[in-house]
NUSERO-942632 format. One record per atom (N, C-alpha, C): residue in three letters; atom name; x, y, z. Coordinates in nm, 3 decimals. Layout:
% NUSERO-942632
[ALA, CA, [X, Y, Z]];
...
END
This chain:
% NUSERO-942632
[MET, N, [0.573, -1.360, 0.079]];
[MET, CA, [0.473, -1.262, 0.045]];
[MET, C, [0.430, -1.200, 0.167]];
[ARG, N, [0.413, -1.275, 0.266]];
[ARG, CA, [0.348, -1.209, 0.392]];
[ARG, C, [0.466, -1.105, 0.456]];
[ASN, N, [0.578, -1.146, 0.442]];
[ASN, CA, [0.689, -1.059, 0.494]];
[ASN, C, [0.692, -0.922, 0.408]];
[MET, N, [0.663, -0.920, 0.287]];
[MET, CA, [0.687, -0.811, 0.191]];
[MET, C, [0.565, -0.734, 0.232]];
[ILE, N, [0.450, -0.774, 0.270]];
[ILE, CA, [0.326, -0.683, 0.278]];
[ILE, C, [0.359, -0.625, 0.440]];
[ILE, N, [0.403, -0.687, 0.516]];
[ILE, CA, [0.432, -0.632, 0.661]];
[ILE, C, [0.536, -0.517, 0.626]];
[ALA, N, [0.637, -0.555, 0.554]];
[ALA, CA, [0.746, -0.452, 0.547]];
[ALA, C, [0.686, -0.325, 0.484]];
[LEU, N, [0.588, -0.339, 0.383]];
[LEU, CA, [0.527, -0.244, 0.304]];
[LEU, C, [0.452, -0.147, 0.409]];
[LEU, N, [0.370, -0.212, 0.483]];
[LEU, CA, [0.286, -0.158, 0.571]];
[LEU, C, [0.357, -0.084, 0.685]];
[GLY, N, [0.486, -0.129, 0.720]];
[GLY, CA, [0.559, -0.054, 0.818]];
[GLY, C, [0.615, 0.054, 0.758]];
[LEU, N, [0.666, 0.050, 0.629]];
[LEU, CA, [0.726, 0.171, 0.576]];
[LEU, C, [0.615, 0.274, 0.544]];
[ALA, N, [0.491, 0.231, 0.509]];
[ALA, CA, [0.386, 0.333, 0.498]];
[ALA, C, [0.357, 0.404, 0.647]];
[ALA, N, [0.364, 0.325, 0.755]];
[ALA, CA, [0.328, 0.383, 0.880]];
[ALA, C, [0.443, 0.476, 0.908]];
[LEU, N, [0.561, 0.442, 0.886]];
[LEU, CA, [0.672, 0.529, 0.923]];
[LEU, C, [0.648, 0.660, 0.835]];
[ALA, N, [0.633, 0.639, 0.698]];
[ALA, CA, [0.623, 0.774, 0.621]];
[ALA, C, [0.496, 0.853, 0.663]];
[ALA, N, [0.394, 0.781, 0.720]];
[ALA, CA, [0.284, 0.878, 0.766]];
[ALA, C, [0.293, 0.940, 0.881]];
[CYS, N, [0.397, 0.932, 0.955]];
[CYS, CA, [0.414, 1.000, 1.083]];
[CYS, C, [0.423, 1.138, 1.053]];
[GLY, N, [0.461, 1.195, 0.926]];
[GLY, CA, [0.462, 1.345, 0.897]];
[GLY, C, [0.551, 1.418, 0.988]];
[VAL, N, [0.682, 1.364, 0.993]];
[VAL, CA, [0.783, 1.437, 1.084]];
[VAL, C, [0.819, 1.580, 1.000]];
[ASP, N, [0.817, 1.585, 0.879]];
[ASP, CA, [0.857, 1.732, 0.801]];
[ASP, C, [0.740, 1.820, 0.805]];
[GLY, N, [0.629, 1.788, 0.851]];
[GLY, CA, [0.509, 1.899, 0.852]];
[GLY, C, [0.392, 1.827, 0.807]];
[GLU, N, [0.381, 1.842, 0.690]];
[GLU, CA, [0.242, 1.807, 0.612]];
[GLU, C, [0.242, 1.641, 0.621]];
[PRO, N, [0.139, 1.574, 0.664]];
[PRO, CA, [0.141, 1.442, 0.684]];
[PRO, C, [0.139, 1.354, 0.539]];
[VAL, N, [0.175, 1.259, 0.539]];
[VAL, CA, [0.170, 1.160, 0.421]];
[VAL, C, [0.052, 1.088, 0.448]];
[GLN, N, [-0.035, 1.061, 0.328]];
[GLN, CA, [-0.162, 0.971, 0.356]];
[GLN, C, [-0.121, 0.840, 0.280]];
[PRO, N, [-0.118, 0.734, 0.362]];
[PRO, CA, [-0.090, 0.608, 0.324]];
[PRO, C, [-0.237, 0.540, 0.280]];
[THR, N, [-0.226, 0.456, 0.173]];
[THR, CA, [-0.342, 0.390, 0.132]];
[THR, C, [-0.309, 0.236, 0.114]];
[LEU, N, [-0.413, 0.142, 0.132]];
[LEU, CA, [-0.412, -0.001, 0.127]];
[LEU, C, [-0.528, -0.042, 0.052]];
[ASN, N, [-0.527, -0.126, -0.069]];
[ASN, CA, [-0.614, -0.177, -0.139]];
[ASN, C, [-0.595, -0.329, -0.165]];
[ALA, N, [-0.681, -0.403, -0.098]];
[ALA, CA, [-0.657, -0.564, -0.126]];
[ALA, C, [-0.793, -0.618, -0.165]];
[GLY, N, [-0.770, -0.730, -0.246]];
[GLY, CA, [-0.890, -0.784, -0.295]];
[GLY, C, [-0.853, -0.925, -0.340]];
[ILE, N, [-0.962, -1.015, -0.349]];
[ILE, CA, [-0.958, -1.158, -0.388]];
[ILE, C, [-1.051, -1.187, -0.501]];
[GLY, N, [-1.000, -1.247, -0.595]];
[GLY, CA, [-1.097, -1.267, -0.722]];
[GLY, C, [-1.109, -1.429, -0.729]];
[VAL, N, [-1.211, -1.441, -0.789]];
[VAL, CA, [-1.247, -1.612, -0.847]];
[VAL, C, [-1.282, -1.610, -0.966]];
[GLY, N, [-1.216, -1.685, -1.055]];
[GLY, CA, [-1.242, -1.701, -1.199]];
[GLY, C, [-1.225, -1.847, -1.235]];
[ASP, N, [-1.231, -1.858, -1.382]];
[ASP, CA, [-1.212, -1.984, -1.467]];
[ASP, C, [-1.065, -2.036, -1.424]];
[SER, N, [-0.971, -1.955, -1.406]];
[SER, CA, [-0.834, -1.998, -1.374]];
[SER, C, [-0.821, -2.016, -1.228]];
[GLY, N, [-0.903, -1.996, -1.140]];
[GLY, CA, [-0.880, -2.022, -0.997]];
[GLY, C, [-0.904, -1.897, -0.900]];
[VAL, N, [-0.837, -1.895, -0.804]];
[VAL, CA, [-0.859, -1.797, -0.698]];
[VAL, C, [-0.713, -1.718, -0.695]];
[HIS, N, [-0.743, -1.575, -0.703]];
[HIS, CA, [-0.601, -1.506, -0.713]];
[HIS, C, [-0.632, -1.393, -0.600]];
[ALA, N, [-0.528, -1.349, -0.541]];
[ALA, CA, [-0.513, -1.219, -0.465]];
[ALA, C, [-0.435, -1.125, -0.516]];
[GLY, N, [-0.475, -0.998, -0.476]];
[GLY, CA, [-0.395, -0.868, -0.530]];
[GLY, C, [-0.421, -0.754, -0.427]];
[GLY, N, [-0.342, -0.663, -0.473]];
[GLY, CA, [-0.365, -0.528, -0.392]];
[GLY, C, [-0.259, -0.434, -0.425]];
[ALA, N, [-0.271, -0.322, -0.376]];
[ALA, CA, [-0.160, -0.213, -0.377]];
[ALA, C, [-0.164, -0.140, -0.253]];
[VAL, N, [-0.036, -0.076, -0.230]];
[VAL, CA, [0.001, 0.014, -0.110]];
[VAL, C, [0.062, 0.127, -0.176]];
[GLY, N, [0.000, 0.250, -0.135]];
[GLY, CA, [0.034, 0.373, -0.182]];
[GLY, C, [0.063, 0.471, -0.071]];
[LEU, N, [0.127, 0.579, -0.113]];
[LEU, CA, [0.160, 0.705, -0.035]];
[LEU, C, [0.128, 0.818, -0.122]];
[HIS, N, [0.056, 0.914, -0.049]];
[HIS, CA, [0.003, 1.048, -0.116]];
[HIS, C, [0.036, 1.167, -0.050]];
[LYS, N, [0.125, 1.254, -0.092]];
[LYS, CA, [0.156, 1.386, -0.033]];
[LYS, C, [0.155, 1.492, -0.118]];
[GLY, N, [0.057, 1.576, -0.116]];
[GLY, CA, [0.060, 1.683, -0.198]];
[GLY, C, [0.010, 1.637, -0.342]];
[PRO, N, [0.080, 1.682, -0.433]];
[PRO, CA, [0.048, 1.639, -0.589]];
[PRO, C, [0.127, 1.531, -0.624]];
[VAL, N, [0.192, 1.460, -0.523]];
[VAL, CA, [0.265, 1.348, -0.562]];
[VAL, C, [0.207, 1.204, -0.487]];
[SER, N, [0.185, 1.110, -0.585]];
[SER, CA, [0.135, 0.973, -0.533]];
[SER, C, [0.228, 0.869, -0.582]];
[VAL, N, [0.253, 0.761, -0.485]];
[VAL, CA, [0.325, 0.663, -0.539]];
[VAL, C, [0.255, 0.549, -0.497]];
[TYR, N, [0.229, 0.452, -0.579]];
[TYR, CA, [0.170, 0.305, -0.546]];
[TYR, C, [0.249, 0.185, -0.588]];
[LEU, N, [0.239, 0.086, -0.525]];
[LEU, CA, [0.290, -0.035, -0.550]];
[LEU, C, [0.210, -0.156, -0.544]];
[GLY, N, [0.197, -0.211, -0.663]];
[GLY, CA, [0.096, -0.312, -0.664]];
[GLY, C, [0.146, -0.464, -0.645]];
[PHE, N, [0.068, -0.552, -0.588]];
[PHE, CA, [0.116, -0.687, -0.556]];
[PHE, C, [0.013, -0.778, -0.584]];
END
């Protein structure tokens, strides 16, 4: 799980360099929840450029 997060952050940083002109805007959302079934963690990594947005939840 940790390696996947590091890889996704690296991909977002690489895409955010904006080599082709307009910069890509990376986003990261993370959270921890506590409920009757226990503790769980989740989040999402996304990229936004112009009218196109791509998000991956984990």
